[in-house]
C-alpha positions as CSV (number, residue, x, y, z in Angstrom):
1,M,-7.4,-33.0,-1.0
2,E,-11.0,-34.2,-1.1
3,N,-14.4,-32.7,-1.6
4,I,-17.1,-33.0,1.1
5,N,-20.4,-31.4,1.7
6,L,-20.4,-28.1,3.6
7,P,-21.1,-28.4,7.3
8,S,-24.8,-28.6,8.1
9,S,-24.3,-26.8,11.4
10,T,-23.3,-23.2,10.8
11,Y,-22.8,-20.2,13.1
12,K,-25.3,-17.4,13.1
13,S,-23.8,-14.1,14.1
14,S,-25.5,-11.9,16.6
15,L,-27.1,-8.7,15.3
16,T,-24.4,-6.6,17.0
17,L,-21.6,-8.5,15.4
18,T,-23.3,-8.5,12.0
19,V,-23.8,-4.7,12.2
20,I,-20.2,-4.1,13.2
21,S,-19.0,-6.4,10.4
22,W,-21.0,-4.6,7.8
23,V,-20.0,-1.1,9.0
24,S,-16.3,-2.2,8.9
25,I,-16.6,-3.6,5.4
26,G,-18.6,-0.6,4.2
27,I,-16.1,1.9,5.5
28,A,-13.3,0.0,3.8
29,V,-15.1,-0.1,0.5
30,L,-15.9,3.6,0.7
31,A,-12.3,4.3,1.4
32,S,-11.2,2.3,-1.6
33,L,-13.7,4.0,-3.8
34,W,-12.6,7.5,-2.6
35,L,-9.0,6.5,-3.4
36,V,-10.0,5.5,-6.9
37,F,-11.9,8.8,-7.4
38,D,-9.1,10.9,-6.0
39,I,-6.4,9.2,-8.2
40,V,-8.6,9.6,-11.3
41,Y,-9.5,13.2,-10.5
42,R,-5.8,14.1,-10.0
43,R,-4.7,12.0,-13.0
44,G,-2.5,10.0,-10.8
45,W,-1.4,7.6,-13.5
46,K,0.7,10.4,-15.0
47,S,2.9,11.0,-11.9
48,M,2.5,7.9,-9.6
49,M,4.3,4.7,-9.9
50,A,1.7,2.6,-11.7
51,I,1.7,-0.4,-9.4
52,M,1.1,1.9,-6.3
53,I,-2.5,2.7,-7.6
54,P,-3.8,-0.9,-7.0
55,V,-1.7,-1.1,-3.9
56,Y,-3.5,1.8,-2.2
57,V,-6.9,0.8,-3.4
58,I,-6.6,-2.9,-2.3
59,N,-5.0,-2.1,1.1
60,A,-7.8,0.2,2.0
61,L,-10.1,-2.9,2.1
62,Y,-8.6,-3.9,5.4
63,L,-6.2,-1.1,6.5
64,W,-8.1,1.9,5.4
65,P,-7.1,4.4,8.2
66,I,-3.4,3.8,7.7
67,T,-3.7,3.5,3.9
68,V,-5.6,6.7,3.4
69,W,-3.3,8.6,5.8
70,T,-0.2,7.3,4.0
71,Y,-1.7,8.1,0.6
72,V,-2.7,11.7,1.5
73,K,0.6,12.4,3.4
74,Y,3.1,10.8,1.1
75,G,1.6,9.3,-2.1
76,R,-1.2,11.7,-3.3
77,P,-0.4,13.2,-6.7
78,E,-0.4,17.0,-7.3
79,M,-3.6,18.6,-8.6
80,P,-3.3,19.1,-12.4
81,E,-2.4,22.7,-13.3
82,N,-5.6,23.4,-15.2
83,K,-7.7,22.3,-12.2
84,K,-5.6,24.4,-9.8
85,K,-6.0,27.5,-12.0
86,K,-9.8,26.9,-12.4
87,R,-10.2,26.5,-8.7
88,I,-8.3,29.8,-8.0
89,E,-10.3,31.6,-10.7
90,D,-13.6,30.5,-9.2
91,R,-12.5,31.6,-5.7
92,V,-11.4,35.0,-7.0
93,E,-14.8,35.5,-8.8
94,T,-16.7,34.7,-5.6
95,G,-14.3,36.7,-3.4
96,E,-13.3,33.7,-1.3
97,D,-9.8,33.5,0.2
98,D,-7.7,30.6,-1.1
99,P,-4.4,29.5,0.4
100,L,-3.3,28.2,-3.0
101,L,-3.5,31.7,-4.4
102,H,-1.2,33.0,-1.7
103,S,1.2,30.1,-2.2
104,Y,1.5,31.0,-5.8
105,D,2.3,34.6,-4.9
106,R,5.0,33.4,-2.5
107,V,6.6,31.1,-5.1
108,D,6.4,33.8,-7.9
109,H,7.4,36.9,-6.0
110,G,9.0,35.7,-2.7
111,E,8.0,36.8,0.8
112,G,9.2,40.2,2.0
113,N,11.4,40.7,-1.1
114,A,11.0,42.6,-4.3
115,G,10.0,40.7,-7.4
116,G,12.9,38.8,-9.0
117,E,15.2,39.1,-6.0
118,G,12.9,37.1,-3.9
119,H,12.5,34.5,-6.6
120,S,16.2,34.1,-7.0
121,G,16.8,33.6,-3.3
122,G,14.1,30.9,-3.3
123,S,15.7,29.1,-6.2
124,E,19.1,29.1,-4.5
125,T,17.5,27.7,-1.4
126,V,15.9,24.9,-3.4
127,R,19.2,24.1,-5.1
128,D,21.1,24.0,-1.8
129,T,18.4,21.8,-0.3
130,H,18.6,19.3,-3.1
131,A,22.4,19.3,-3.0
132,G,22.2,18.5,0.7
133,H,19.9,15.6,0.0
134,H,22.1,14.3,-2.7
135,S,25.1,14.4,-0.5
136,A,23.2,12.6,2.3
137,R,22.1,9.9,-0.1
138,T,25.5,9.2,-1.7
139,T,27.7,9.3,1.4
140,N,29.3,5.9,1.8
141,G,26.9,4.5,-0.8
142,L,23.9,5.0,1.5
143,D,20.8,7.0,1.0
144,G,19.0,9.1,3.6
145,H,17.5,6.1,5.2
146,G,20.7,4.1,5.4
147,I,19.7,1.9,2.5
148,K,22.5,0.7,0.3
149,H,22.2,1.0,-3.5
150,D,24.7,0.7,-6.3
151,G,25.0,3.0,-9.3
152,E,22.7,5.8,-10.4
153,A,19.8,3.7,-11.7
154,H,17.6,4.6,-8.7
155,Q,18.4,8.4,-8.7
156,H,14.9,9.5,-9.8
157,H,13.3,7.3,-7.2
158,H,15.5,8.6,-4.4
159,D,14.6,12.2,-5.4
160,M,10.9,11.4,-4.8
161,S,11.3,9.8,-1.4
162,A,14.4,11.4,0.1
163,D,12.4,13.4,2.6
164,R,10.0,10.6,3.6
165,P,10.5,9.2,7.1
166,M,11.7,5.6,7.4
167,F,8.5,4.6,9.2
168,A,6.4,5.8,6.2
169,T,8.8,4.1,3.7
170,I,8.3,0.7,5.5
171,T,4.6,1.2,5.9
172,I,4.2,1.7,2.1
173,A,6.5,-1.3,1.4
174,T,4.3,-3.4,3.8
175,C,1.2,-2.2,2.1
176,H,2.8,-3.2,-1.2
177,C,3.3,-6.7,0.2
178,G,-0.2,-6.7,1.7
179,A,-1.9,-5.9,-1.7
180,G,-0.7,-9.2,-3.2
181,C,-1.6,-11.1,-0.1
182,V,-5.1,-9.6,0.1
183,L,-5.8,-10.3,-3.5
184,G,-4.6,-13.8,-3.3
185,D,-6.5,-14.5,0.0
186,I,-9.8,-13.1,-1.3
187,I,-9.7,-15.2,-4.4
188,G,-8.3,-18.3,-2.6
189,E,-11.0,-18.1,0.1
190,W,-13.8,-18.0,-2.4
191,L,-12.3,-20.9,-4.4
192,V,-12.1,-23.0,-1.3
193,F,-15.7,-22.1,-0.3
194,R,-17.2,-22.8,-3.7
195,S,-15.3,-26.0,-4.3
196,G,-15.7,-27.3,-0.7
197,V,-12.1,-28.7,-0.9
198,T,-10.5,-29.9,2.3
199,I,-7.4,-31.3,3.8
200,D,-7.8,-33.9,6.5
201,G,-11.5,-32.9,6.7
202,S,-10.7,-29.2,7.2
203,M,-11.3,-26.4,4.8
204,L,-9.0,-24.2,6.8
205,Y,-5.9,-26.2,6.0
206,A,-6.9,-26.2,2.3
207,A,-7.3,-22.4,2.5
208,F,-3.8,-22.0,4.0
209,I,-2.2,-23.7,1.0
210,I,-4.3,-22.2,-1.8
211,D,-4.3,-18.7,-0.2
212,F,-0.5,-18.8,0.2
213,A,0.1,-20.0,-3.4
214,L,-2.1,-17.3,-4.9
215,A,-0.8,-14.6,-2.6
216,L,2.8,-15.5,-3.6
217,A,1.9,-15.4,-7.3
218,F,0.2,-12.0,-7.1
219,G,2.9,-10.7,-4.7
220,I,5.7,-11.5,-7.1
221,V,3.9,-9.7,-9.9
222,F,3.4,-6.6,-7.6
223,Q,7.1,-6.8,-6.7
224,Y,8.3,-7.2,-10.2
225,F,6.4,-4.1,-11.4
226,S,7.8,-2.1,-8.5
227,I,11.4,-3.1,-8.9
228,A,11.7,-3.3,-12.8
229,P,10.8,0.3,-13.6
230,M,13.2,1.7,-11.0
231,V,16.2,-0.4,-11.9
232,G,15.5,-0.5,-15.6
233,D,15.7,-4.3,-15.8
234,Y,12.8,-6.4,-17.0
235,G,14.6,-9.7,-17.3
236,W,15.1,-12.8,-15.2
237,K,17.4,-11.0,-12.7
238,T,14.5,-8.8,-11.6
239,I,12.1,-11.8,-11.5
240,I,14.5,-13.6,-9.2
241,R,14.9,-10.5,-7.0
242,S,11.1,-10.2,-6.9
243,V,10.7,-13.7,-5.7
244,K,13.4,-13.3,-3.0
245,A,11.8,-10.1,-1.7
246,D,8.2,-11.2,-1.8
247,F,8.6,-14.7,-0.4
248,L,10.0,-13.4,2.9
249,S,7.7,-10.4,3.2
250,L,4.6,-12.4,2.2
251,T,5.5,-15.3,4.6
252,F,5.7,-13.0,7.5
253,F,2.5,-11.2,6.5
254,E,0.7,-14.6,6.3
255,V,2.0,-15.6,9.8
256,G,-0.2,-12.9,11.3
257,L,-3.2,-13.6,9.0
258,F,-3.1,-17.4,9.2
259,G,-2.5,-17.2,13.0
260,W,-5.7,-15.2,13.4
261,M,-7.6,-17.4,11.0
262,A,-6.7,-20.4,13.1
263,I,-7.9,-18.7,16.2
264,F,-11.2,-17.5,15.0
265,D,-12.0,-20.5,12.9
266,L,-11.0,-23.3,15.3
267,L,-11.3,-21.7,18.7
268,I,-13.9,-18.9,18.5
269,F,-16.4,-20.2,15.9
270,D,-15.6,-24.0,16.0
271,Q,-15.3,-24.1,12.1
272,K,-19.0,-23.1,11.8
273,L,-18.6,-19.6,10.4
274,E,-19.1,-19.7,6.7
275,M,-17.1,-17.6,4.2
276,N,-20.2,-16.0,2.6
277,T,-21.0,-14.0,5.7
278,A,-20.0,-10.4,6.7
279,T,-18.7,-11.6,10.0
280,Y,-16.2,-13.9,8.3
281,W,-14.8,-11.1,6.2
282,F,-14.7,-8.8,9.2
283,M,-12.6,-11.5,10.9
284,M,-10.4,-11.6,7.7
285,Q,-9.9,-7.8,7.9
286,I,-8.7,-8.2,11.5
287,G,-6.3,-11.0,10.4
288,M,-4.9,-8.9,7.5
289,F,-4.4,-6.0,10.0
290,F,-2.3,-8.4,12.1
291,G,-0.5,-9.5,9.0
292,H,0.5,-6.0,8.2
293,W,2.3,-5.7,11.6
294,T,4.0,-9.1,11.4
295,G,5.2,-8.2,8.0
296,F,6.5,-4.8,9.1
297,P,9.8,-5.9,10.6
298,I,10.9,-8.1,7.7
299,N,10.1,-5.3,5.2
300,W,12.3,-3.0,7.3
301,W,15.1,-5.5,7.1
302,L,14.7,-6.2,3.4
303,I,14.7,-2.5,2.5
304,T,17.7,-1.6,4.7
305,R,19.6,-4.5,3.2
306,G,18.8,-3.4,-0.4
307,I,17.0,-6.6,-1.2
308,K,13.6,-4.9,-1.7
309,E,13.1,-1.5,-3.3
310,A,11.4,1.3,-1.3
311,C,8.2,2.0,-3.2
312,A,7.4,5.5,-4.4
């Protein structure tokens, strides 16, 4: 590697492209901030897997529509009881109708049944449903998604995700991989830009190596803190398992990202688009979007083979 002066000839984006870039970045930042607010407001750290908090927040920086939808649909923590009750009391005082109030009535008294009888029937239904899920998970050592696991160390985790569709499970797993990639790529890109380091006269090739190394390091950390709490093992075995799972998923993610980086840097902008522009980071958002989908199939394979844990 060698240091050279930054190119004297740089690309100046059109006003339209600049506006589109800033709008895309702005929406992504707002989505991330909303996720932070919502998780804090709902005290998500008490019920969510801790590592999933930065996963959702970071992924919204490039994949905000899918990330926000996945969070709301499958990862959003329940409203704390005191806030639920306060909201119901406020609505009762103002005479507003609240679906939550009726849902409490249905849970406490049953629908179309008298008092305790309705409640008892509901409880039996819940027990039967859980028994069915347990049976589906344990038949032939496979869970409801056909994922093989040994022992009972993952039972609590399976209870949380038994009803989640396989597509959502893989989407969350790919977002988990993407969070480490994105964090490493953002830091790596700025390191390359500030240092001016190149390989064979190209900053792009230097970025590939530095971005990949940092993304792999962050990704392993993310994987470790996903796998370790679920299997109850914080030793070398889990570290090795994290490396195996993340190296493959991260590599496939970077195929999509690096492929697009090569296209826009070499072919579209002729290496004249600087990293300190909104357009550059809009291009990176597009590349990370591609990376999500090139990483999707390998995450499916890793999870169904039991190499990677399905994140909560």
